[in-house]
BALOBA-1460 file (C-alpha; in Angstrom, 3 decimals):
// residues 143
<rec num="1" residu="m" x="1.050" y="-10.128" z="42.035"/>
<rec num="2" residu="l" x="0.055" y="-13.002" z="39.806"/>
<rec num="3" residu="r" x="-2.786" y="-10.857" z="38.067"/>
<rec num="4" residu="r" x="-0.087" y="-8.272" z="37.177"/>
<rec num="5" residu="k" x="2.302" y="-10.900" z="35.572"/>
<rec num="6" residu="i" x="-0.561" y="-12.235" z="33.567"/>
<rec num="7" residu="k" x="-1.825" y="-8.763" z="32.363"/>
<rec num="8" residu="n" x="1.514" y="-7.851" z="31.311"/>
<rec num="9" residu="n" x="2.260" y="-10.974" z="29.604"/>
<rec num="10" residu="i" x="-1.096" y="-10.695" z="27.814"/>
<rec num="11" residu="k" x="-0.447" y="-6.874" z="26.727"/>
<rec num="12" residu="s" x="3.331" y="-7.800" z="25.441"/>
<rec num="13" residu="s" x="2.025" y="-10.882" z="23.209"/>
<rec num="14" residu="f" x="0.042" y="-8.854" z="20.718"/>
<rec num="15" residu="f" x="2.217" y="-6.098" z="19.222"/>
<rec num="16" residu="p" x="5.454" y="-5.003" z="20.584"/>
<rec num="17" residu="a" x="5.217" y="-0.871" z="20.677"/>
<rec num="18" residu="e" x="7.896" y="-0.608" z="18.050"/>
<rec num="19" residu="s" x="6.068" y="-2.745" z="15.455"/>
<rec num="20" residu="l" x="3.002" y="-0.660" z="14.944"/>
<rec num="21" residu="s" x="2.535" y="3.035" z="14.619"/>
<rec num="22" residu="m" x="-1.206" y="4.413" z="14.546"/>
<rec num="23" residu="l" x="-2.209" y="7.868" z="13.749"/>
<rec num="24" residu="a" x="-5.630" y="8.210" z="15.301"/>
<rec num="25" residu="n" x="-8.550" y="10.192" z="14.032"/>
<rec num="26" residu="n" x="-9.179" y="13.920" z="14.910"/>
<rec num="27" residu="m" x="-5.223" y="14.562" z="14.199"/>
<rec num="28" residu="h" x="-4.369" y="16.609" z="11.338"/>
<rec num="29" residu="i" x="-0.677" y="16.268" z="10.232"/>
<rec num="30" residu="i" x="1.045" y="18.902" z="8.328"/>
<rec num="31" residu="g" x="4.352" y="17.283" z="6.969"/>
<rec num="32" residu="d" x="5.910" y="14.126" z="5.774"/>
<rec num="33" residu="v" x="5.612" y="10.990" z="7.775"/>
<rec num="34" residu="e" x="8.237" y="8.217" z="7.906"/>
<rec num="35" residu="a" x="8.177" y="4.535" z="9.504"/>
<rec num="36" residu="t" x="10.313" y="1.567" z="9.635"/>
<rec num="37" residu="h" x="7.539" y="-0.777" z="10.326"/>
<rec num="38" residu="d" x="3.627" y="-1.096" z="10.141"/>
<rec num="39" residu="m" x="1.472" y="1.748" z="10.200"/>
<rec num="40" residu="r" x="-2.250" y="2.723" z="10.264"/>
<rec num="41" residu="i" x="-3.483" y="5.864" z="9.516"/>
<rec num="42" residu="d" x="-6.869" y="7.414" z="10.636"/>
<rec num="43" residu="c" x="-6.407" y="10.931" z="10.471"/>
<rec num="44" residu="l" x="-5.804" y="13.856" z="7.697"/>
<rec num="45" residu="i" x="-2.453" y="13.896" z="6.548"/>
<rec num="46" residu="d" x="-0.857" y="16.996" z="4.180"/>
<rec num="47" residu="g" x="2.197" y="15.491" z="3.214"/>
<rec num="48" residu="n" x="3.926" y="12.461" z="1.753"/>
<rec num="49" residu="v" x="3.822" y="9.178" z="3.906"/>
<rec num="50" residu="r" x="7.131" y="6.548" z="3.338"/>
<rec num="51" residu="c" x="6.587" y="3.178" z="5.356"/>
<rec num="52" residu="k" x="9.051" y="0.496" z="4.862"/>
<rec num="53" residu="a" x="6.428" y="-2.152" z="5.881"/>
<rec num="54" residu="k" x="2.674" y="-2.093" z="5.479"/>
<rec num="55" residu="a" x="0.418" y="0.978" z="5.779"/>
<rec num="56" residu="v" x="-3.344" y="0.793" z="6.066"/>
<rec num="57" residu="i" x="-5.258" y="4.102" z="5.324"/>
<rec num="58" residu="g" x="-8.284" y="3.859" z="7.528"/>
<rec num="59" residu="p" x="-12.046" y="4.543" z="5.961"/>
<rec num="60" residu="a" x="-12.034" y="7.947" z="7.754"/>
<rec num="61" residu="a" x="-8.527" y="8.898" z="6.496"/>
<rec num="62" residu="i" x="-7.305" y="11.410" z="4.196"/>
<rec num="63" residu="l" x="-4.209" y="11.531" z="2.567"/>
<rec num="64" residu="n" x="-3.123" y="14.781" z="0.573"/>
<rec num="65" residu="g" x="0.370" y="13.382" z="-0.794"/>
<rec num="66" residu="d" x="2.125" y="10.311" z="-2.086"/>
<rec num="67" residu="l" x="2.403" y="7.018" z="-0.312"/>
<rec num="68" residu="h" x="5.499" y="4.923" z="-0.657"/>
<rec num="69" residu="a" x="5.225" y="1.672" z="1.145"/>
<rec num="70" residu="e" x="6.101" y="-2.301" z="0.956"/>
<rec num="71" residu="n" x="2.492" y="-3.124" z="1.117"/>
<rec num="72" residu="a" x="-0.710" y="-1.167" z="1.702"/>
<rec num="73" residu="d" x="-4.627" y="-1.677" z="2.384"/>
<rec num="74" residu="i" x="-6.173" y="1.577" z="1.051"/>
<rec num="75" residu="f" x="-10.050" y="1.992" z="2.854"/>
<rec num="76" residu="g" x="-9.912" y="5.698" z="2.913"/>
<rec num="77" residu="t" x="-9.269" y="8.613" z="0.580"/>
<rec num="78" residu="v" x="-5.863" y="9.299" z="-1.105"/>
<rec num="79" residu="k" x="-5.161" y="12.385" z="-3.323"/>
<rec num="80" residu="g" x="-1.546" y="11.654" z="-4.424"/>
<rec num="81" residu="d" x="0.515" y="8.887" z="-6.177"/>
<rec num="82" residu="l" x="1.095" y="5.395" z="-4.609"/>
<rec num="83" residu="y" x="4.355" y="3.422" z="-4.898"/>
<rec num="84" residu="i" x="3.752" y="0.083" z="-3.431"/>
<rec num="85" residu="s" x="6.651" y="-2.658" z="-4.185"/>
<rec num="86" residu="g" x="4.631" y="-5.309" z="-2.910"/>
<rec num="87" residu="l" x="0.970" y="-5.819" z="-2.470"/>
<rec num="88" residu="l" x="-1.662" y="-2.769" z="-3.063"/>
<rec num="89" residu="s" x="-5.379" y="-3.585" z="-1.905"/>
<rec num="90" residu="l" x="-7.791" y="-1.168" z="-2.906"/>
<rec num="91" residu="r" x="-10.633" y="-1.890" z="-0.498"/>
<rec num="92" residu="s" x="-14.362" y="-1.269" z="-0.844"/>
<rec num="93" residu="k" x="-15.474" y="2.592" z="-0.868"/>
<rec num="94" residu="c" x="-11.870" y="3.901" z="-0.878"/>
<rec num="95" residu="h" x="-11.037" y="6.726" z="-3.440"/>
<rec num="96" residu="i" x="-7.799" y="7.342" z="-5.329"/>
<rec num="97" residu="n" x="-7.068" y="10.276" z="-7.152"/>
<rec num="98" residu="g" x="-3.535" y="9.551" z="-8.513"/>
<rec num="99" residu="d" x="-1.230" y="7.101" z="-10.174"/>
<rec num="100" residu="l" x="-0.342" y="3.723" z="-8.928"/>
<rec num="101" residu="t" x="3.008" y="1.830" z="-9.353"/>
<rec num="102" residu="v" x="2.638" y="-1.384" z="-7.722"/>
<rec num="103" residu="g" x="4.015" y="-5.092" z="-7.721"/>
<rec num="104" residu="r" x="0.800" y="-6.569" z="-7.652"/>
<rec num="105" residu="l" x="-2.782" y="-5.027" z="-7.480"/>
<rec num="106" residu="d" x="-6.077" y="-6.137" z="-5.583"/>
<rec num="107" residu="i" x="-9.205" y="-4.136" z="-6.598"/>
<rec num="108" residu="e" x="-12.398" y="-4.503" z="-4.530"/>
<rec num="109" residu="p" x="-15.790" y="-3.837" z="-5.873"/>
<rec num="110" residu="d" x="-17.211" y="-0.235" z="-5.233"/>
<rec num="111" residu="a" x="-13.384" y="0.947" z="-4.780"/>
<rec num="112" residu="g" x="-12.802" y="4.423" z="-6.727"/>
<rec num="113" residu="f" x="-9.775" y="4.990" z="-8.628"/>
<rec num="114" residu="n" x="-8.955" y="7.526" z="-10.937"/>
<rec num="115" residu="g" x="-5.378" y="7.773" z="-12.523"/>
<rec num="116" residu="k" x="-3.080" y="5.018" z="-14.595"/>
<rec num="117" residu="c" x="-1.568" y="2.137" z="-12.975"/>
<rec num="118" residu="t" x="2.011" y="0.468" z="-13.642"/>
<rec num="119" residu="m" x="2.962" y="-3.089" z="-12.597"/>
<rec num="120" residu="k" x="6.422" y="-3.723" z="-11.865"/>
<rec num="121" residu="g" x="6.234" y="-7.312" z="-11.541"/>
<rec num="122" residu="e" x="8.893" y="-9.964" z="-12.809"/>
<rec num="123" residu="a" x="6.786" y="-11.419" z="-15.655"/>
<rec num="124" residu="a" x="8.269" y="-10.967" z="-19.341"/>
<rec num="125" residu="p" x="6.638" y="-10.097" z="-22.357"/>
<rec num="126" residu="a" x="5.621" y="-13.191" z="-24.126"/>
<rec num="127" residu="t" x="7.666" y="-12.126" z="-27.015"/>
<rec num="128" residu="s" x="10.701" y="-11.774" z="-24.854"/>
<rec num="129" residu="a" x="10.015" y="-15.373" z="-23.425"/>
<rec num="130" residu="k" x="10.049" y="-16.576" z="-27.119"/>
<rec num="131" residu="v" x="13.273" y="-15.363" z="-28.370"/>
<rec num="132" residu="a" x="15.092" y="-16.589" z="-25.107"/>
<rec num="133" residu="a" x="13.568" y="-19.869" z="-25.689"/>
<rec num="134" residu="t" x="14.111" y="-20.482" z="-29.555"/>
<rec num="135" residu="g" x="17.023" y="-17.887" z="-29.977"/>
<rec num="136" residu="n" x="15.168" y="-15.905" z="-32.727"/>
<rec num="137" residu="l" x="11.626" y="-14.612" z="-33.483"/>
<rec num="138" residu="k" x="9.423" y="-15.124" z="-36.457"/>
<rec num="139" residu="l" x="6.883" y="-12.759" z="-37.268"/>
<rec num="140" residu="q" x="3.789" y="-13.623" z="-38.834"/>
<rec num="141" residu="e" x="1.060" y="-11.378" z="-40.789"/>
<rec num="142" residu="q" x="-2.245" y="-12.529" z="-39.935"/>
<rec num="143" residu="y" x="-5.176" y="-11.374" z="-42.547"/>
């Protein structure tokens, strides 16, 4: 009986079942996938993925659709646009064929990316900061 209690406590101390979804390899999902918590994808998905937390696309995974998430780590292949409000990490040997709209971006060496990237950060352009600080903007011509 003591052994059963210890075993149950160890299981529940890692990840509660409702905090992580895993889509294992050897699956082929046709249609959109949505999650309100972290998810890991290691399969083929023909559809869009929406995750309100962190999404991990594993090395063997292929996503043929758009990814919307708060944060994401991409190890596999994505053929679609990525909309990540926080940090997007393109890991070594991943393949992205689509446009990125991100808050922050981290690209490792050997990551493949074909598309354009739009950063949606909080930083203001330098000219706007000057106008706000001085109240006017002087333009100079440089020769």
